[in-house]
N, C-alpha and C positions, 0 to 999 in steps of 0.2 A: 621476385619474392619479397623484397624489401618494401616495394610499393603496396603490396597486398597487406603486409603486417601493419604498415602505417595507416592504411585505409581502415582496417579492422579496429585499430586502437582509437582512431578518430570517431568511428561509428559507436564504439563502446562508450566513450566519454559523452558523446552527443545524446545518446539515449538515456544515460543516467542523469544528465543535466535536466532533461525534460520529464523525468519520472515523477510520479505523484507520491508525496510523502504521506505517512500514516497520520491519521487524525484519531486521537483517543477521545472517548466519550465517558465522562464521569457523571453517572446518574443511575436511576433505577432501571431494571430490566424492561418494565413496561414503557418507560420513556424512550428507551433505545429502540424498542419494537415500533413504536409510533413514528419515531424519526425515520427509521429505515423504510417503513411503508410509505410515508409522505414523499421521500426522495426517490422511491423506486429502486432501492438498493438492498443487497443482502446484508444479513447481520452476522458478524463473526464474534463468537464468544470465546474468550481465552481463559482457561482454567489453570490455576497454578497451585501446587501444594508442596510444602516442604516438611515432610515428616511422615 
C-alpha cells in the first residue's frame, strides 16, 4: 500500500511539472481570433463582472 501511495505522489508531481502554463493575450478580439486561427487553436474568452 505504501509503495502505491508513493508511486501516485511521484506521478502527480511529475505530471504537474510538465504541465503547460496559461498564456494570457492582451489585445483586441479580432487579433486574438486571427492568432488562434493561425495556430490552429481554440479561443477561450473569460468574462468577469463585479457588480
